[in-house]
N, C-alpha and C positions, 0 to 999 in steps of 0.2 A: 356082445358089445358092438355098438355101431362104430365104424371107423370113418374118420373124416380126413379129407385131403388137407395137408398142411399148406400154409401160405407159400407162394413162390419165393425163389431166392432173389428177390429184388427189394429195394428200399423205396419208400415213398418220399420223394424229394420235391418239395414245393408243388405238390399236386400231380406229379408224374412218377410212374413206376420205372425205376432205372436200376441197373446193376451198380452196386457200390464200387468205389475205387480204393477202398481201404483194405486192411488185412482181413483174412478169412476169420469167420466166426462159426463155431460149430455148436448147434443146439443139441444136447444129449438127453435122452430119456434115462434118468438116473435109476430107474428100477431095474434096468438090464444092461445099461451101457450102450445101447444102440443109438446111432446118430439120427436125429430127426431131420435135420437140414443143415447144409453148409452154405453160408452166404458170405459175400464180400461185404464187410462193414463199411461205414461211412468214413471217408477221409476228410481232411480239413477243406479240401476243394469242394467236396460234396456239401459240407456244411455251409460254406460261403455261398454256394449256388442257392441253397435253400433259403438263406437269409435274404439274398437279393430278391428272390421271388416273393418272399413274405413281405418285404418292404413295399413292393408294388401292390400286392393284394390288400394289405392293411390300409394303405393310403387311398385306395380306390373308393370314390364316393358310393359306389354300389354296395359296399360293405360298411364303410365308416359312417355313412349317414342313415343307416337303417335305424328305425325306431326299436326300442327294447323288445316290444312284442313281436316284431319281425325277426330279430335275431333269435328270439326264443323258439321260433318255429324250427330252426335248424337243430337246436338241442332236443326238442321233442322227437324229431325224426331220427336223430342218433340214438336216443333211448329206445325207440321202437325197433330200430335196426339191431341193436344189441339183444333185445328180448327175442326177436324173431330168429336170431342165430345163436341163442344161448347154448344149445347142446354142442354146437360146433366150437364155439369159443372156449367152453369149459374143457372139451376134449383137447384142444390145442394147448391150453394152459397146463393141463395135467401132464401132457407129453413134454412141455417146455420146462416145467419146474419140479415135477415129481409129486406135486400135491395130490391129495385124494380128490377123486371126482366130486365127492360130496362137497368138499371145501371150494373147489373151483366153480362149481355151480352156484354156490352162495356168493362168491366174489363177482360173478357175472351179473347176478341179480342186483348186487350192491352198485355196480357200475351203471347199470341202466337207471336205477333209482337216483343216483347222483346227477346224471344228465337231466332227468325229469325234474328233480328238486330245483336245480339252478335255472331251468327254463321257467318254472313257476315263480321263483324268487325274483328273477329278472323282470317279469311282467309286472310285479308289484313293488319294485324298488323305486323309492322316491328320492329326489333331491330336496334340499331344504331352502325355504324362504326364511332367512334369518331375521332376528329382531333388529331393526335399524336404530341407530342412535343419532340420526340426523335426517335431513330432507333428501333421502335417497332410498332406492330399492336395493336390498342386498340379498344375494343368493349364494349358496354353496352348491356347486355342481361337480360331477365326476365325469372324467373322460378316459378313454383307453390309454394305457401306457404305450402301446405300439407293438413291440415284439417281446414275447415272453419265452424263456427257455424252461422246460420242465425235465428234470433228471430224476428218473424213478429206479427203484431197486428191483432185484430179482424175486423177492419172496412173495409178492402179491401184485404183479404188474397191472392186471386189468383194473383193479380197484384203485390202485395208486395212480394210474394214468388218468382215470376219470376224475379223481379228486383234485387234480391239477388242471387238466385240459378243460373240463366243463366250466368252472368259474372264469377261467382266462378267456375262453371264447365268449361266454356270456357278457364279459366286460368289453368286448369288441376288439380284442387283440388278435394277432396271429401267434401261433404256438409252434415251437420246435421241440419235439419230444425226443429225448435220448433215453431209451431203455437200457437196462443192464445187458452186457454181452452174453451172460449165461441164459437169458430168457428173452430173446428178441421177438419171437414169433407172435405172441399174443398181441403185442403192440402193433405189429404190422397188420394183424387181422383187424384191429381197431381202425387202422387207416382205411381199410377196405370198407368198413361200415360207414365211416365218416365221408368217404368219397361217394358212396351210394346215397347218402343224405343230401348230396349236391351242395355241400359247403363250397363257397367260391374257391377256385383253384389257387393254390399258393399259401392259403391261410394255415395249413397244417402239414407238418413233415414228421417223419419218423427216422431217426438217425442213430441206430446202434453203432457203436464203435468205441475205440480206445478213449478212456477218459483224458489221457494226456494230450490227445489230439482233438477230438470232437468236443469233449467236456470243457477243456480249456478255451476253445474257440467260443463256445456259447456263453461263457462267463466273461471273457475279455472283450468280445466284439463290441464296438461302440454302438451298434444298432440295437443290441439287446438291452431292454429297459428293466427287466426283472428276471431273477432266477428263483425257481422253487426246487429245492433239492431234498430228496429223502435217501438216506444211506448212512454210511459209517461216520463216526465222529471225526476221525483223522482227516478224511476227505472233506467233510464239512468245514473244518477249520481252514483248510487250504483255500476252498472256494470263497469263504468269507473274506480272507485277506485279498483275494483277487477282486472281489466285488467292492471292497473298501477303496481300492485304487481308483475305481470309477465313480465312487459315491452312489452306487447302485443298490437298491433294496434287494435283499435276498432272504428267503425263509428257509430254515433248516430243521428238518425232522430227522433226528439222529438216533443214537443208540439208547439202550436202557439196561438197567439192572434192577428191575422193579421188585419191591418188597410185597409179599403177601403175608397177611397177619391173621392168625386164628386164636381167638380168645377162648377161655375155658367154657364160657357160656354160649358158644356158637352151636348152631344146628350142625352136628358133626357130618351127617350124610350130605348136607348142602355144601359144607366146606370141603369135604373130600372130592366131590364132583367138580367144584369150582377150581380147586388147586390143580387137579389133573388137567382140566381143560385149559387153564391159564398158562401152564408151562409146556404141556406135551402135545396139544393140538398144533397143527402146522409143523410137526416134528421139532417144535421149539424154535423154529426159524421166524421169530416175530420180535420186533423191537420192544413190544410191551409184555413179552413173556414174563410171568411171575416167577423169576428164577431164584429169589431169596425168600425162603419160607421161615417166618418167625412163629413159633407155637408156644403158648403159655405153658410154663414148666409143669404145672400140675396135671396137664393132659398130654405132655410131650410124648412120652413113651407109647401110650396107647394109640394116640393119633398117628404117629409115624409108623407104627406097626400096621395099622389099617391102610395107610397110604401106600406103603410098600406092597402090601398084598394086592391092592387095587391096581397099582402100576404094573406089577407082574402079569396081571390079567389083561392088559391092553393088547389089542390085536395089531401086530406089526406086519405089514405086508404090501401087496400090490395096490397101488393107488387107484386102480380101476375096479377093485373088489369093494363092494359096498360095505363089507364087514370091517374093512381096514380103518383103524383109528390113527396109527402112526405110520406114515409113508417114508420112503427114502429121503435123504437129504438132497439138496438141489444138485450137488456135484460131488464127485469122488474127492477132489481136493479139499472141499469144505468138510466132508465127513472125516477126512484124515486130520484136519485142523482141530475139529471138536475132540476126536479121540486123543490127540496129543495134549490138549488142555486138561482132560480128565486124568491122563497118565501123570502129568506134572503135579496135579493136585494130590493124587495118591502118594506120589513120592514125597510131597511136603507134609503128609500126615493125614489126609482125608481118608475116610472109611467108605467103601462102596456098599450101600445097603441093597441096591439092585441095579441091574444093567451094567454099565461100564464096559461094554464090549460090542463088537460086531456080531449080530446074530448068526448062528450056524444053521446050515441046511441048504439044500439045493435051491430053494426058492429065493434065498438071499445071496447066493454066491456071486451073481453078476451085478448086484445093485449096490448103491451107496447107502446102505442101511446102518443105523446105530440104535442100540436098545435104549429105551427110556431109562434114565439114570438118576438115582438119588444118592447124594453124598452127605455124610454126617461127620462129626468130629472136626469141624472147621470153626474158625472164628470169623467175625465180620470183616476183619482186616486181612484175611487170606486172599491171595491173588484170585482164586476161583470165585470169591464173593465180590471182587472189585471190578472185574472185567466182563464185558458181554461175551458170552460163548456162542450165542445164536444157534443153539442145538438143544436136544431134549435132555437137559441136565439141570437138576434142582439141588440146591444146597439147603439143608434144614438146620435151624438154630433155635434153642430155647430162649425164652425171656421171662423175667420175673415181675416187672411192673411197667406202667405206661411210660414213665420218664425214660427208663432204659430202652424200651421199645422204640420210642420216637427218636432218641439219640442215635441208635444203631440204624434205623431205617434211613435217616437223613445223612448218615455218615457214608456217603457215596458220591462220586462225581456226577452220577446220572440223576435225573428227576423226571421220568416220563410217565410212569403209572404206579398204581398201588391198589391192592385188594384187601378188604377188611371183612372178617366174618365174626359177627357177634349178634346176639338178640337185643343188646342194650343200645337203643338209638342215640341217646345223649353221648355215650362213649364213642359210638361210630362217628358221630359228628365231630367230637373233639379230635379224634385221630385224623379224620379226613382233612380238617383245617390245619392240623399240625404238620402233616407230612408234606414235604416239598416235592410236588409232582404236578404234571399237567392234568392228569385224570385220576380220580379215585373211584373205585367200584366198591359198593357195600353189599355183601351177600350175593355177589355175582362177579363175573370177570369177562373181559373182552366183548362187552356189549357196546354197539356203536349206533349212532344216528348221524346222518349227514347234516342234520339241523343243529348239532351240538359241536362247538369248536373243539379242535384237537391239536395238541402240541406239547412241548416239553419245557422243562427248566434246566438250568445248569448245562452240563455237557450233552443233554438230550435235545438241545436245539433252541431255536428262537423263532417267534412268529406262530401263527395259528392257521389251520386250514378248516374247512367245513363251515357251516352256518351261513346266515345271510351276509354277514360281513366278509365271507370268503370271496365274494365278487369284488367288494371294495378294495381288497388287497391287490387286485390286478388293475386298479384305476388310479389316476392322478386327480387329486382334489383341487378345484379351482374356485376362487371367490370372484363374484361379479357384482359391481356397484353401478347403479343406474341413477343419474341425477333426476330429481323430480321438480326442481325449482325453475329451470330454464334461465337462470341468471349466472353471470360470470362469478367466479370465486372472488370474494372480497379482497383477498390478498393481492390479486392481479390488477392494480390500479395503473392507468396510463392517462396521458393528458386529455385525450378526446373522448373518454368514456370510462366505463367501469364503475365500481362502487366508490 
């Protein structure tokens, strides 16, 4: 295995590498508990300094007056820089998050693709000449908002970072990125890539730090024109209230408790693989994890038996081992929180069909591992079926008919994603339209395209990311009217002239 040097213990503040003045942050490799790097996080003063530099950089005509194709060149260079450093970035993210190297390699490729997509979209993004209803020329144009704050989670930072930073830069803004304290290193590595792409100094900052200090500053500061947040629902509600005080737009990609549905007519092999991938990949640390499984009653026993067998065969292990399918959770505190939720469910009557424990053995002794877990004997109103666990835990429930299925699937505060397995296309279409969620997958799961918008309903958030309109989300729309008559308006009469 190739070893790469981790990013230095400095922050990227307004285009300069500086030691943070906030509390210490320790990045830990959750497979063995070793410390990757200890850095001083950003303080409120660091954030204010980054904002001041961003204001100057964004207002500079050298950036603000660039034509779209000229701004796109920076995004193309960033994409190339990510691709050229893919192995290093993937290694850092695996060390930072505990994710398998296979997954982090895919996330790096996704990030590069996101920057390249928005570069291309920017070059072909047109404003509109609107239909006039008088003797004037009317146009609808879009301009940068100014300063944008991007707050990203720990579970897939490089892809989440790109999903926000690329369209915001494409729109002509300055971006202040706040990564999660558990996974700051890969975002700092992204800053190195962006610096090497020669983006004008001050337009990009990386500010890991306490949410109550840095996060609140980025939401409350009068210079910030928009916030894009991905994270927990409770935090999202708090940020939304703060944004409302400023009448500032905010997008929120929050939690999920996504239903996955297997009908009796499904391709069972396809469904087994899809359910496994949907909930246990990323060690279940995914907002879209298919954590509520509804199986048609006529096949419930046989399907669940096969699913348990397949789950027990999953390889739990070192994230750098190419055979590993389920890696450690991001942090020991998080592993313990997942274990406590499972224990509470069992106490309330849930039956453990597999997993439900920390794996035993020397290879797991020092890591934040938790076995892929399947729980039965629960109802849809059980706490374990209501709340997001964010770990490798699946609840299985039978259903009898479509009406019952739809009612139970929608009977949840979340509405982020859904998976459906059936050979009957009209039925799949009916279910997809009836389920309240931002994304529905049919006979697949966790497939993504940067060209396809993504977001949630209900407590899963508001707003959409990705797609061509992803750039417009970071712009202000302006209408311009140009008179074509050359005559004074007839209302404005005066003694010596006018109509």
